[in-house]
N, C-alpha and C positions, 0 to 999 in steps of 0.2 A: 620651145627652143628648136632651132633648125637641126636637121639631121647632121650628125657628126659633131655637134657642139657638146660642151660639158659645163658643169657648174660646180662651184665649191661653196660650202656653207657650214656654219657651226651646226653640230648635231642637235642642238637645243632650239634651232630656228624652225618655226612651223613651216612646213612645206608640203606640197601635195602634187602628185603627178596624176593626171587623168588616166583613164583606161587606154591601153595600147590598142587602137582600132586598126592597125596595119597588120599585114601578114608577116611582117618581120619581127625578129626578136628584139626586145628592148633590154639591153644589158646595163648593169649597174655595178659599181665597185665602191666599197665603203672601207675607210680606214678609221679606226678608233684608237686614239692614243690614251694610255693610262700611265700614271706614275709607277715606277718600280715599287713593288711592295703592296700594290692594290689588293684589298681583301674583299671577299664575298660577303655581302650584307645579309644574305638569307632571304631577301625579298623575292617575290615571284618575278620571273623574267621570261620573255618569249623564248629564249634559248634555254635548254635544260642544263642546269648545273647540279645534277643529282650527286656527282662525285665530290661536291664541296659541302662543308658545313659552315654555318655562319662564323665569320672571322678568319676562315682559311685564306691564305695567300693564293691569288689566281696564278697558278703555274702548273706545268705538266704538259700532258698531251692533249689538252682540250682544244687547242687551236695552234696553228703554226706561230701565232704571236706570243703565246704563253711559254 
């Protein structure tokens, strides 16, 4: 992509960005929408959900979104 461009895609779409070989910062912004009442499955996730048990509703001070 050209500098200053952006892309939108489904989070389940395979995608890959190569390494940033410039001296500049590469910024990203992600938005993930979930239905109200979404619960924690208990499965391992890259983000720590230690404050939740399996079946707990995702709410509280975990993220500004919850």
